[in-house]
N, C-alpha and C positions, 0 to 999 in steps of 0.2 A: 504494500500500500504506500502511495506517495501523496504528499500534501499539495493541494492547490495553493499557489502562492497568493491568491486573492482572498478566498473565503476560509482557507486553512482547514478545510475538511479533507478526509482521506479518500482516495480513489485508486482504482487499479491503474497501473501505468498506461495501459492501452486506452483508457478513457481520457487521459490528459493530452492537451495540445500545447506544445512548447513553441513560443514565438519570441521575436525580438521587438518589443514595443517601441523602442527608440527609432526603429526603421520607419515607423508610421507616424510617431508623435514627437520626435526630436530627442535631443541628448539628455533631457531631464528625466528620462524613464529608464528602468533597468535594462541591462544588456540582454538577459534571457529570463523569461517568465513561463511557468507552467500553469495552464488554465484548465479548470474542469469544464465540462460542456456548457453549463449555465453561465459561468463567468466569461468564457470565451465568446459566447453569443453576445453578451453585453459589451465586451471589448470591441467586437466587430461593428456593432451598431454605432458606438461612440467614435471609434477610430475612423470609420468611413466618413462620418459627418465632418470631422476635422480634416481628414486627408482631402476630401472632395473640395472643401472650402479653400484649402491651401492651393490645390491645383487650379481652381478657378481664378484665384488671385494671380497666380503666375501667368496664366493665359491672358488675363486682362492687362497685366503689366506689359506683356509682349505685344499685344495689340496696340496699346498706347504708345509704346516705343516705336513701332513700325509706322504708325499713322502720325507721328509728330514731325 
């Protein structure tokens, strides 16, 4: 049994998903984190919103640069 790094409950190793949150959210997040299915779902929802917003801002900046 391995502990989810978020809710700290124990799960079978096969149930956990290990990702690098800083890849999606920036340097202020842990290098590697193990998520249970419930916590991983929450992470995906929140991270996608942040990631999509950042990508839109980058595209808008590029459009503004090219059209100036």
